[in-house]
C-alpha positions in Angstrom: -17.3 145.9 -42.0 -14.5 147.0 -39.7 -15.3 150.7 -39.3 -17.9 153.2 -40.5 -16.4 156.6 -40.5 -18.8 159.1 -42.1 -16.9 161.1 -44.6 -16.9 160.9 -48.4 -14.1 159.5 -50.5 -13.1 162.8 -51.9 -11.9 163.9 -48.4 -9.4 161.1 -48.1 -6.0 163.0 -48.1 -4.3 163.0 -51.5 -1.5 165.1 -52.9 -2.7 166.7 -56.2 -1.0 165.2 -59.2 0.2 168.5 -60.6 1.9 169.3 -57.2 3.5 165.9 -56.7 7.2 165.5 -57.4 8.6 162.0 -58.0 10.5 162.2 -54.7 7.3 163.1 -52.9 5.4 160.2 -54.4 8.2 157.7 -53.6 8.4 159.1 -50.0 4.6 158.7 -49.5 4.6 155.1 -50.7 7.6 154.3 -48.5 5.9 155.8 -45.5 2.8 153.6 -46.2 4.9 150.5 -46.6 6.9 151.2 -43.4 3.6 151.7 -41.5 2.2 148.4 -42.8 5.3 146.5 -41.6 4.3 147.3 -38.0 0.9 145.7 -38.6 0.4 141.9 -38.8 -2.5 142.1 -41.3 -3.0 145.1 -43.7 -6.2 146.9 -42.9 -9.0 147.2 -45.3 -11.8 149.5 -44.2 -15.1 150.5 -45.7 -15.3 154.1 -44.6 -18.9 154.7 -45.7 -21.8 152.8 -47.4 -23.8 155.1 -49.6 -26.5 152.5 -50.1 -27.4 149.1 -48.6 -24.7 148.8 -45.9 -23.5 145.2 -45.3 -20.8 143.4 -43.5 -17.9 142.0 -45.5 -17.3 138.4 -44.4 -13.9 137.3 -45.6 -14.1 134.0 -43.9 -16.3 132.6 -46.7 -15.3 131.5 -50.2 -16.0 134.9 -51.7 -15.4 136.0 -55.3 -13.9 139.5 -55.8 -13.1 141.4 -59.0 -10.7 144.4 -58.7 -10.8 146.7 -61.7 -8.7 149.8 -62.5 -6.0 151.3 -64.7 -2.3 150.3 -64.6 -0.6 151.5 -61.4 -3.9 152.0 -59.5 -3.1 149.5 -56.8 -5.1 146.5 -58.1 -2.4 144.0 -57.3 -1.7 145.4 -53.9 -5.5 145.1 -53.1 -5.4 141.4 -54.2 -2.5 140.8 -51.8 -4.5 142.5 -49.0 -7.6 140.4 -49.7 -5.5 137.3 -49.6 -4.1 138.1 -46.2 -7.6 139.2 -44.9 -8.9 135.9 -46.0 -6.2 134.1 -44.1 -6.8 136.3 -41.1 -10.5 135.6 -41.0 -9.7 131.9 -41.3 -7.6 132.0 -38.2 -4.4 131.6 -40.2 -5.5 128.2 -41.5 -6.1 129.3 -45.1 -3.8 129.0 -48.1 -2.7 131.6 -50.7 -2.5 130.2 -54.2 -1.1 132.9 -56.5 -1.8 131.2 -59.8 -1.3 133.9 -62.5 0.7 137.1 -62.5 2.4 139.7 -64.7 5.7 139.2 -66.4 7.5 141.3 -63.7 7.2 138.4 -61.2 5.2 140.4 -58.7 3.8 137.3 -57.0 7.2 136.4 -55.8 6.7 139.1 -53.2 5.2 136.5 -50.9 8.7 135.1 -50.5 9.5 138.1 -48.2 6.3 138.0 -46.1 7.4 137.6 -42.5 4.6 135.1 -41.8 4.6 133.1 -45.0 8.2 133.2 -46.4 9.3 129.9 -44.8 6.4 127.9 -46.3 6.3 128.7 -50.0 6.1 126.2 -52.9 7.2 127.3 -56.3 5.6 125.5 -59.3 7.5 125.3 -62.5 7.4 123.7 -66.0 8.4 120.1 -66.5 11.4 121.1 -68.6 12.6 123.8 -66.2 14.9 123.4 -63.1 15.0 125.9 -60.3 17.8 126.5 -57.8 16.6 128.4 -54.7 16.0 128.1 -51.0 12.3 127.3 -51.3 10.5 124.1 -52.1 9.9 123.5 -55.8 7.6 121.2 -57.8 7.3 120.3 -61.4 3.7 120.8 -62.6 3.7 117.2 -63.9 4.2 115.9 -60.4 1.8 118.2 -58.6 -1.1 116.7 -56.6 -3.7 118.0 -54.1 -1.3 117.0 -51.3 1.1 119.8 -52.4 -1.6 122.4 -51.8 -2.4 120.8 -48.4 1.2 120.8 -47.2 2.2 124.4 -48.0 0.9 127.8 -47.0 1.7 129.7 -50.2 1.8 128.2 -53.7 3.1 130.3 -56.5 3.1 129.9 -60.3 5.4 132.4 -61.8 5.5 133.2 -65.6 9.3 132.9 -66.0 9.2 129.4 -64.5 7.9 128.1 -67.8 9.8 127.8 -71.1 6.8 129.1 -73.1 3.4 130.8 -72.7 1.8 127.6 -73.9 3.4 125.7 -71.0 2.1 128.3 -68.5 -1.4 127.9 -69.8 -1.2 124.2 -69.4 0.1 124.5 -65.9 -2.8 126.8 -64.9 -5.3 124.4 -66.4 -3.8 121.5 -64.3 -3.5 123.6 -61.1 -7.2 124.6 -61.5 -8.2 121.0 -62.1 -6.4 119.8 -58.9 -8.1 122.5 -56.8 -11.4 121.1 -57.9 -10.4 117.7 -56.4 -11.0 119.4 -53.0 -14.6 118.3 -52.6 -15.1 119.4 -49.0 -13.4 121.7 -46.5 -13.5 122.6 -42.8 -14.8 125.9 -41.5 -12.1 128.5 -41.3 -9.9 126.7 -43.8 -10.8 128.7 -47.0 -8.1 128.8 -49.6 -7.6 132.1 -51.5 -6.8 132.0 -55.2 -5.1 135.1 -56.7 -5.3 135.9 -60.4 -3.4 139.1 -61.3 -3.7 140.5 -64.8 -6.9 138.5 -65.1 -7.7 140.0 -68.5 -4.7 138.1 -70.0 -6.1 134.8 -68.8 -9.8 135.4 -69.0 -10.1 138.0 -71.8 -13.5 137.9 -73.3 -12.5 138.4 -77.0 -9.0 137.4 -77.9 -7.2 134.2 -77.1 -3.6 133.2 -77.5 -3.6 129.7 -78.8 -5.6 126.6 -77.9 -3.9 126.1 -74.6 -5.2 129.5 -73.3 -8.7 128.5 -74.4 -8.4 125.3 -72.3 -7.0 127.2 -69.3 -9.7 129.8 -69.6 -12.6 127.4 -69.9 -11.4 125.3 -67.0 -10.9 128.4 -64.9 -14.3 129.9 -65.7 -15.9 126.6 -64.8 -13.8 126.5 -61.6 -14.9 129.9 -60.5 -18.5 128.7 -60.6 -17.6 125.7 -58.5 -14.8 127.2 -56.2 -17.4 127.9 -53.5 -18.0 124.2 -53.1 -14.2 123.5 -52.9 -13.8 126.2 -50.2 -11.8 128.5 -52.4 -12.1 132.3 -52.4 -10.8 134.2 -55.5 -9.5 137.6 -56.3 -9.1 138.6 -59.9 -7.7 142.0 -61.1 -8.6 143.4 -64.5 -8.1 146.6 -66.5 -11.7 147.0 -67.7 -15.1 145.6 -67.0 -15.5 144.1 -70.5 -12.2 142.4 -70.2 -14.0 139.5 -68.5 -16.6 137.2 -69.9 -20.1 138.1 -68.6 -20.3 134.7 -66.8 -17.3 135.6 -64.7 -18.5 139.2 -64.0 -21.9 138.0 -62.9 -20.4 135.7 -60.3 -18.5 138.4 -58.4 -19.6 138.9 -54.8 -17.5 142.1 -54.6 -16.5 144.5 -57.3 -13.7 146.9 -56.2 -13.3 149.9 -58.4 -9.9 151.5 -58.5 -8.7 154.6 -60.4 -9.8 154.6 -64.0 -8.4 156.4 -67.1 -10.1 158.8 -69.5 -12.6 156.2 -70.8 -14.4 156.1 -67.4 -16.6 153.2 -66.3 -18.3 150.7 -68.6 -21.9 151.3 -69.6 -23.1 148.6 -67.2 -21.5 150.6 -64.3 -22.5 154.2 -65.2 -25.1 154.1 -62.4 -22.2 154.6 -60.0 -21.9 158.2 -61.3 -25.1 159.0 -59.4 -23.0 158.6 -56.2 -19.4 159.3 -57.2 -17.9 161.9 -59.4 -15.8 160.5 -62.3 -13.1 163.2 -62.2 -12.8 163.6 -58.4 -13.6 160.2 -56.9 -12.6 157.8 -59.7 -10.0 159.2 -62.0 -8.0 160.9 -59.2 -8.5 158.1 -56.7 -5.3 157.5 -54.6 -3.6 154.1 -54.8 -4.8 153.0 -51.3 -8.5 153.9 -51.9 -11.4 152.0 -53.6 -15.1 152.0 -54.3 -16.9 148.8 -53.6 -20.1 147.4 -55.2 -21.6 144.2 -53.9 -23.8 141.5 -55.3 -26.5 142.5 -52.9 -26.7 146.1 -54.2 -24.4 147.6 -51.7 -22.2 150.6 -52.7 -19.5 152.3 -50.6 -16.0 153.5 -50.5 -12.9 152.9 -48.3 -9.2 152.4 -48.2 -6.5 149.9 -47.3 -2.9 149.7 -46.3 -0.4 149.0 -49.0 1.2 145.7 -48.2 4.9 146.1 -47.3 5.8 143.1 -49.4 4.4 144.7 -52.6 6.9 144.7 -55.5 8.6 148.0 -56.2 8.8 149.2 -59.9 12.6 148.5 -60.3 13.0 145.5 -58.0 14.7 142.4 -59.5 13.1 139.5 -57.5 15.3 136.8 -59.2 18.4 138.5 -58.0 17.0 139.6 -54.6 15.8 136.0 -53.8 18.8 134.3 -55.5 16.7 132.2 -57.8 18.4 130.5 -60.7 16.4 129.1 -63.7 17.6 126.6 -66.2 15.5 125.9 -69.2 15.7 122.4 -70.8 14.6 121.1 -74.1 11.0 122.0 -74.9 8.6 119.2 -74.1 6.5 117.9 -77.0 2.8 117.9 -75.9 1.5 116.6 -79.2 -0.6 119.8 -79.6 -0.9 119.3 -83.3 -3.5 116.5 -82.9 -4.1 112.9 -82.0 -1.8 111.6 -84.7 1.2 112.9 -82.9 2.9 111.2 -80.0 3.7 113.3 -77.0 6.8 113.0 -74.9 4.7 111.8 -72.0 3.2 109.0 -74.1 6.7 107.9 -75.2 7.7 107.6 -71.6 4.6 105.6 -70.8 5.1 103.3 -73.7 8.7 102.6 -72.7 7.6 102.0 -69.0 5.2 99.3 -70.1 7.7 97.8 -72.5 10.6 97.7 -70.2 8.8 96.9 -66.9 6.5 94.3 -68.3 8.2 93.2 -71.5 4.8 93.4 -73.3 4.9 93.1 -77.1 4.3 96.0 -79.4 1.0 94.6 -80.7 -0.4 94.4 -77.1 0.8 97.9 -76.3 -0.7 99.2 -79.5 -4.2 98.0 -78.4 -4.0 100.5 -75.6 -5.8 100.1 -72.2 -4.7 100.1 -68.6 -1.5 98.6 -67.3 -0.3 98.1 -63.7 3.3 99.4 -63.3 4.8 99.2 -59.8 1.4 99.5 -58.1 0.3 102.4 -60.3 -2.3 102.2 -63.0 -1.2 103.6 -66.4 -3.5 104.2 -69.3 -2.3 104.1 -72.9 -4.4 105.1 -75.9 -4.8 102.9 -78.9 -2.0 103.3 -81.5 -0.8 101.5 -84.6 1.9 98.8 -84.0 4.2 100.9 -86.3 3.9 103.9 -84.0 4.8 101.9 -80.9 7.7 100.3 -82.7 9.0 103.7 -83.8 9.0 105.0 -80.2 11.0 102.0 -79.0 13.4 102.4 -81.9 13.9 106.1 -81.2 14.6 105.2 -77.6 17.2 102.7 -78.4 18.9 104.9 -81.1 19.3 107.7 -78.5 20.9 105.4 -76.0 23.2 104.0 -78.7 24.4 107.4 -79.9 24.4 109.5 -76.8 24.1 107.1 -73.9 20.5 108.0 -72.9 17.1 108.7 -74.4 16.7 112.4 -74.4 12.9 112.2 -74.1 13.0 110.1 -71.0 15.8 112.2 -69.5 13.9 115.4 -70.2 11.0 114.1 -68.1 13.4 113.0 -65.3 13.1 109.3 -66.0 16.8 108.8 -65.3 16.9 105.0 -64.9 14.6 104.4 -67.9 16.6 106.8 -70.0 19.6 104.5 -70.0 17.7 101.2 -70.2 17.8 99.8 -73.7 15.1 97.5 -75.2 17.2 94.5 -76.3 14.4 93.0 -78.4 14.6 95.9 -80.9 17.7 96.6 -82.9 18.6 100.2 -83.8 
C-alpha cells in the first residue's frame, strides 16, 4: 500500500457525463497521459481501505482479475500492473502480453521508453513480419526466448487464423511452465486482455480454443511455482470459469453498465453505491477486493503508452505482415498427416535413407544431434508423403510443404528412390 488518504471514492474529481464535451474528455485524457510521461512508473494508489487493510505486494507472483465494461480502463490497468510488477522486481521482471483485442493494443509496449528496444514479436509459422523488432515463429519458440527478451508479445493479426492463434497461446503457456524455479525479484508478468474471449465459461470457438483454455486454466493454478504473476481483464464476473475466479488474489472492479455486479459480488453494495461509485467510476479509478477479505478503492495514472482509439499501430511502427499458405495441422483427426509430420518424415528419409517400412513403424530417430519422434503410420501413408514431395519438386522446383515451414534445403532435395 503506497498511500492511505482518507476520502471516499465518490470525492475523486470527475466531470459529470452530461456536462462533458468530446473535446473536454480528449483533453483530460491527454493531460493524464502527458503527466504520466514524466513519471518512470505509473502510480497505483489505494486511497482507502473500507475493511481489512492490507499491503499490496507486487513483487510476488500474484493473480489479478480486472473487471468492467468496455472503455472503463481495464487494459490500461493491466499495463500499470505489469510495470508495477517490474518495478517491484527491480527491473528484472518480464512482460509477456499473450492475448489482446483485435485492435492490436498490446503493440503499445513498442513505444515504452524503457522497454521498446527489447521487444520480441511472436507470429504464426506461415506468417512473415518485416519490422525493426526481433521476431520469432511460434514453432521455433523456446524458454530461452523468454529469458533473452524483456517484453514478449503475441498479437492477433500475426496469425493467419484464429485457430493458429489459439495454438500459439497453448504453446506459449506450455513453455512458461518449463520454468520450474526462479530467483527472488525475477517475477514474470503475463497479461491477458479480453480474457473472456480466451477463458469464457460457456462458449468455445473450436477445439483449439478448448485446448488453449484448458492449458491456460491449469497454468494459472501453477504459475505461482513458475514465478509468473498474471493480470486478466474481463467484461463480467461470470465470463470466467469459477476455478479461475477463485484463484484471484486481487479483483479490481472498474465501471460497470446497467446490469451492475454479479450476484456473488452484491455484498460490495454495502460499501459502495452502484450509481455513484461503480457506474460513474472514472477511467483512472478502481475498487479492489482481495482474497483475504480486504475491500478498498483507489486510482492509477493512465499509462502514456496506452493505445488511442484511432491509432493505427501497424502504420505507426512500420510493421509489414505477409501471410503464407495456411499450415495443415491435421486437426481432423489421427488419420490425417500434418505438414509438420510430412517435414519430419522427409528429414528421416533424406538424412538417414531409412526405408518406408522402417519409418512407418514410428519411434525415435537421431537427426543431426536432435531426437525426432514419429508416430506409427501405414507404409502407404509414408510412401504418399515421399511421392508428394518429389512431385512438387518435379513440377515447381520445390516442395511447397517443406518450403512453407522454412525447410529451404530440404524443399529442393528430391528422394531419388521414389519415382513421381
